[in-house]
C-alpha positions as CSV (number, residue, x, y, z in Angstrom):
1,X,0.0,0.0,0.0
2,X,3.0,2.3,0.5
3,X,3.9,1.9,-3.2
4,X,0.4,3.0,-4.1
5,X,0.6,6.1,-1.9
6,X,4.0,7.0,-3.5
7,X,2.3,7.1,-6.9
8,X,-0.3,9.8,-5.9
9,X,0.7,12.8,-7.9
10,X,1.6,16.1,-6.4
11,X,-1.6,18.2,-5.9
12,X,-3.9,15.1,-5.8
13,X,-5.4,13.1,-3.0
14,X,-6.9,9.7,-2.6
15,X,-8.8,7.9,0.2
16,X,-7.9,5.0,2.5
17,X,-10.8,3.1,0.9
18,X,-9.7,3.7,-2.6
19,X,-6.3,2.2,-1.8
20,X,-7.9,-0.8,0.0
21,X,-10.2,-1.4,-3.0
22,X,-7.2,-1.2,-5.4
23,X,-5.4,-3.8,-3.3
24,X,-8.4,-6.1,-3.5
25,X,-9.4,-5.6,0.1
26,X,-12.2,-3.1,-0.2
27,X,-13.3,-3.5,3.5
28,X,-9.9,-2.7,4.8
29,X,-9.8,1.1,4.7
30,X,-9.0,1.2,8.4
31,X,-6.0,-1.0,7.9
32,X,-4.7,1.4,5.2
33,X,-5.3,4.2,7.7
34,X,-3.2,2.5,10.3
35,X,-0.5,1.8,7.8
36,X,-0.4,5.5,6.7
37,X,-0.2,6.5,10.4
38,X,3.0,4.3,10.6
39,X,4.4,5.5,7.3
40,X,7.0,7.7,8.9
41,X,8.9,4.6,9.9
42,X,9.5,3.5,6.3
43,X,12.9,3.9,4.8
44,X,11.6,5.5,1.6
45,X,9.3,8.6,1.9
46,X,5.5,8.0,1.8
47,X,3.3,11.0,1.0
48,X,0.7,9.9,3.6
49,X,-0.6,13.5,3.8
50,X,-2.3,12.8,0.4
51,X,-4.4,10.0,1.8
52,X,-7.6,11.2,3.5
53,X,-11.0,9.8,4.4
54,X,-13.7,9.0,1.9
55,X,-15.3,12.5,2.0
56,X,-12.1,14.5,2.0
57,X,-11.6,15.1,5.7
58,X,-8.2,15.2,7.2
59,X,-9.0,12.5,9.7
60,X,-5.4,11.5,10.2
61,X,-4.0,14.9,10.8
62,X,-3.1,14.2,14.4
63,X,-0.5,11.7,13.2
64,X,1.7,14.4,11.6
65,X,3.4,15.8,14.7
66,X,1.0,18.7,15.2
67,X,-2.6,19.3,14.0
68,X,-1.5,21.7,11.2
69,X,1.2,19.8,9.4
70,X,-1.0,17.7,7.2
71,X,-3.0,20.7,6.1
72,X,0.2,22.7,5.5
73,X,1.7,19.9,3.3
74,X,-1.5,19.8,1.2
75,X,-1.7,23.5,0.9
76,X,1.9,23.6,-0.2
77,X,0.6,21.5,-3.2
78,X,-2.1,24.0,-4.0
79,X,-4.9,22.1,-2.2
80,X,-7.5,24.2,-0.5
81,X,-8.8,23.2,2.9
82,X,-11.4,24.7,5.2
83,X,-12.3,23.3,8.6
84,X,-10.3,20.1,7.8
85,X,-12.3,19.5,4.6
86,X,-10.6,19.5,1.2
87,X,-12.3,21.9,-1.2
88,X,-13.3,20.4,-4.6
89,X,-12.4,16.9,-3.3
90,X,-13.8,15.1,-6.3
91,X,-11.9,17.4,-8.7
92,X,-8.5,16.5,-7.2
93,X,-9.3,12.9,-6.2
94,X,-6.9,10.4,-7.7
95,X,-8.4,6.9,-8.1
96,X,-5.8,4.1,-8.2
97,X,-8.3,1.8,-9.8
98,X,-8.5,4.1,-12.8
99,X,-4.9,5.4,-12.8
100,X,-3.0,2.2,-12.1
101,X,-5.0,-0.4,-14.0
């Protein structure tokens, strides 16, 4: 799943569920979330900030050191966020089922 997250393009986001579905385990979104929370321990960088919940909320933001880091990383990529919600989520959503198949 880290390899999938590494393929999310700059300025795009995907969801835990979309990665789980791509991996053939559609009911395992929570497991993907746990893995993203632990991504900082990987040898190679994982852009876990680009993985959000199914409606575009920054539900994992508390795993980034402080509550603003995830938002800052996304905003540095041009993604707009208000009240922990990605604006135009569907417009910037990257679906691994479409992009990697």
